[in-house]
C-alpha angles and dihedrals in degrees: 000000000000125000134186124230093249091066095065101030108139127194130168137162137215133179112243108240136194091257089059092055140083125229092283097054100254122120118263113256089228094054089051091050090048087055092046092049092051093049092046092049093051090048089051091048092051088054103045103024085221141107111278140196131193113246103177145345117220136187093010106180127182099199101167132012120258110219133204110272098034123118105240117209122195118195123188130183132168110250095186145341124228111190103287095359136076130199107219120193112213124191124184122202131192113217125192108209093180090061107051093292090288104186132193134178107249104169139019138178146151117241121203106210124181125205114228141187128231090281092050094251120142117272124198113253128210116273120254123233111196113207112177125062091250089050092050093048091052087048093056095043090051089054090051090050092051090048090054093047092049090048090057096046 
């Protein structure tokens, strides 16, 4: 079976609350990572229709702080599949709904997620067929990252 990235694209939003923040009013990095991991996992489950488990997080970059009161939007898309694993790109945006919905990218990362059976053994996932120029670029870049990972191993 072959699927396109659009079939598993996942997006959700949450309002950043004081309980999510540190003493200076910015959202804890761990809380953001939790939201990202959940979104990536949903995306991977939608693609594979299997149980999944996060293996690694790469290139995690906190570019801008997210503050209490902002709407936080988390977007996940499959970049590429590799047998039993999937590289999922996750972007996090801050949206100021009190200021003309001004939006900015705050965090990005790639999650490596494996599909597993009931005994936690790897299971093959459907192949990914990129269609748009952006999807093809992500697919190629995911292959380059994988080659670098394997060269280091």
